[in-house]
KEDRENNU-224221 format. One record per residue (C-alpha): residue number from 1; residue in one letter; x, y, z. Coordinates in Angstrom, 1 decimal, always signed. Example, Ala and Ser with C-alpha at 12.3 -4.5 7.8 and 13.67 -1.06 7.14 Angstrom:
    k  r      c1      c2      c3
    1  A   +12.3    -4.5    +7.8
    2  S   +13.7    -1.1    +7.1
END
This chain:
    k  r      c1      c2      c3
    1  M    +3.4   -13.2    +5.3
    2  T    +3.9   -12.6    +1.5
    3  P    +5.3    -9.3    +0.3
    4  R    +1.9    -8.5    -1.3
    5  R    +0.1    -9.2    +1.9
    6  M    +2.6    -7.0    +3.7
    7  F    +1.7    -4.2    +1.3
    8  I    -2.0    -4.8    +1.7
    9  V    -1.6    -4.9    +5.4
   10  G    +0.9    -2.0    +5.1
   11  I    -1.4    +0.7    +3.7
   12  G    -4.0    +1.3    +6.3
   13  V    -6.4    +3.4    +8.4
   14  C    -5.1    +6.4   +10.4
   15  A    -7.0    +9.2   +12.1
   16  V    -5.1   +12.4   +11.4
   17  A    -6.1   +15.3   +13.5
   18  G    -5.1   +19.0   +13.5
   19  L    -4.6   +21.7   +11.0
   20  P    -1.1   +20.7    +9.8
   21  A    -2.5   +17.3    +8.7
   22  V    -5.3   +18.9    +6.8
   23  A    -2.8   +21.2    +5.0
   24  R    -0.7   +18.1    +4.1
   25  A    -3.7   +16.3    +2.8
   26  E    -4.6   +19.2    +0.5
   27  S    -1.1   +19.5    -1.0
   28  N    -0.4   +15.7    -1.3
   29  P    -2.7   +13.6    -3.4
   30  F    -1.8   +10.4    -1.4
   31  V    -2.4   +11.6    +2.1
   32  G    -5.7   +10.7    +3.5
   33  R    -8.0    +7.7    +4.0
   34  W    -8.6    +5.2    +1.2
   35  H   -11.2    +2.3    +0.9
   36  W   -10.3    -0.7    -1.2
   37  D   -12.7    -1.2    -4.1
   38  R   -13.1    -5.0    -4.4
   39  A   -15.2    -4.8    -7.7
   40  A   -12.6    -2.7    -9.5
   41  S    -9.6    -4.5    -8.2
   42  K    -8.0    -7.6    -9.8
   43  L    -6.2    -9.9    -7.4
   44  P    -3.5   -12.3    -8.5
   45  P    -4.5   -16.0    -8.7
   46  G    -4.8   -17.6    -5.2
   47  E    -4.8   -14.4    -3.3
   48  P    -7.3   -14.4    -0.4
   49  V   -10.0   -11.7    -0.9
   50  P   -10.3    -9.4    +2.2
   51  D   -13.8    -8.6    +3.3
   52  N   -12.8    -5.0    +3.9
   53  M    -9.6    -2.9    +3.7
   54  V    -9.1    +0.7    +4.6
   55  T    -5.8    +2.5    +4.1
   56  A    -4.5    +5.8    +5.2
   57  F    -1.3    +7.6    +4.4
   58  T    -0.2   +10.4    +6.8
   59  R    +3.0   +11.2    +4.9
   60  V    +4.1   +10.5    +1.4
   61  D    +7.0   +12.6    +0.1
   62  P   +10.4   +12.1    -1.4
   63  L   +11.9   +11.6    +2.1
   64  H    +9.4    +9.4    +3.9
   65  V    +6.3    +7.3    +3.7
   66  R    +4.0    +6.7    +6.7
   67  W    +0.8    +4.8    +6.7
   68  H    -1.3    +2.1    +8.3
   69  V    -4.0    -0.3    +7.2
   70  T    -6.9    -2.1    +8.7
   71  V    -7.8    -5.4    +7.0
   72  T   -10.9    -7.5    +7.8
   73  D   -10.7   -11.0    +6.4
   74  A   -13.6   -13.2    +5.3
   75  Q   -14.0   -14.6    +8.8
   76  G   -14.4   -11.1   +10.3
   77  Q   -10.9   -11.0   +11.9
   78  T    -9.4    -7.5   +11.8
   79  S    -5.7    -6.7   +11.7
   80  V    -4.0    -3.4   +11.8
   81  E    -0.4    -2.8   +10.7
   82  R    +1.6    +0.5   +10.8
   83  F    +4.6    +1.4    +8.7
   84  D    +7.0    +4.3    +8.8
   85  T    +9.9    +4.1    +6.3
   86  P   +12.3    +6.3    +4.3
   87  A   +11.3    +6.9    +0.7
   88  N   +14.9    +6.9    -0.7
   89  G   +14.7    +3.7    -2.8
   90  E   +16.8    +1.7    -0.3
   91  F   +15.5    -1.5    +1.2
   92  Y   +14.5    -1.4    +4.9
   93  P   +13.1    -4.2    +7.1
   94  I    +9.4    -4.0    +7.7
   95  S    +9.0    -7.3    +9.4
   96  S   +11.2   -10.2   +10.4
   97  D   +11.1   -11.7    +6.9
   98  T   +10.3    -8.8    +4.6
   99  T   +12.1    -5.7    +3.4
  100  A   +10.6    -2.8    +1.4
  101  S   +11.8    +0.0    -0.8
  102  F    +9.8    +3.1    -1.5
  103  R   +10.3    +6.0    -3.8
  104  V    +8.1    +9.0    -4.7
  105  N    +8.6    +9.9    -8.3
  106  G    +6.4   +12.9    -9.2
  107  S    +2.8   +11.8    -8.8
  108  T    +3.7    +8.1    -8.5
  109  L    +4.5    +6.1    -5.3
  110  Q    +6.7    +3.1    -6.2
  111  A    +7.2    +0.2    -3.8
  112  T    +9.0    -3.0    -3.9
  113  F    +8.7    -5.7    -1.2
  114  K   +11.1    -8.7    -0.9
  115  G   +10.3   -11.8    +1.1
  116  A   +12.9   -14.1    +2.7
  117  A   +12.2   -16.9    +0.2
  118  G   +13.1   -14.6    -2.8
  119  Q    +9.6   -13.5    -3.8
  120  T    +9.0    -9.9    -4.8
  121  D    +6.1    -7.5    -5.1
  122  S    +6.7    -4.4    -7.2
  123  L    +4.0    -1.8    -7.7
  124  A    +3.3    +1.8    -8.7
  125  C    +0.4    +3.8    -7.3
  126  T    -1.1    +6.9    -8.8
  127  V    -4.0    +9.2    -7.8
  128  S    -6.6   +10.4   -10.3
  129  A    -6.8   +14.0   -11.2
  130  D    -9.8   +14.6    -9.0
  131  R    -7.9   +12.9    -6.1
  132  Q   -10.8   +10.5    -5.5
  133  K    -9.3    +7.2    -6.8
  134  M    -5.9    +5.6    -6.3
  135  T    -4.8    +2.8    -8.6
  136  C    -1.9    +0.5    -7.8
  137  N    -0.6    -1.7   -10.6
  138  G    +1.7    -4.4    -9.4
  139  T    +3.5    -7.6   -10.3
  140  I    +4.3   -10.4    -7.8
  141  T    +7.2   -12.7    -8.7
  142  G    +7.5   -15.9    -6.8
  143  S   +10.7   -17.5    -5.6
  144  G   +10.5   -19.8    -8.7
  145  G   +10.3   -16.8   -11.1
  146  K    +6.6   -17.1   -12.0
  147  S    +4.9   -13.6   -12.2
  148  S    +1.3   -12.5   -11.7
  149  N    +0.0    -9.0   -12.3
  150  Y    -2.7    -7.3   -10.2
  151  V    -4.5    -4.0    -9.8
  152  D    -5.7    -2.6    -6.5
  153  V    -8.2    +0.3    -6.7
  154  Y    -9.0    +2.5    -3.8
  155  D   -11.6    +5.2    -3.3
  156  R   -11.2    +8.2    -1.0
  157  R   -13.5    +8.1    +2.0
END
């Protein structure tokens, strides 16, 4: 799985119940459920277009990032991945062939994924002032050094 695919599969759907979760959602612009906006997003060349993607963060702070994602591909197959990692800027394994580093810097969530073949995916996500849109600007660099930029846009739902 490519580092970008790990991120797409790594920011998913999570049902968060109870008053403490509601309080966190009100104080943290990232926490909550996000739906990928296909029309507003710009994928890198050759990237398969998911039919649907829903992401939910349950924790995003300078110490930790916790989320999961549900992706439905063009054939209707659904996959769910869950992630729970420190947000200290150090790299941690998130699969057998991918490591990831997360950092929360003010109102920006920064992530870098590294694949076993040397490819990287670096992105920065911000939430709009009204907290209804999250935009992630990223760059994928292949093992040969060729880079492609992309933009993933999510709407709160």
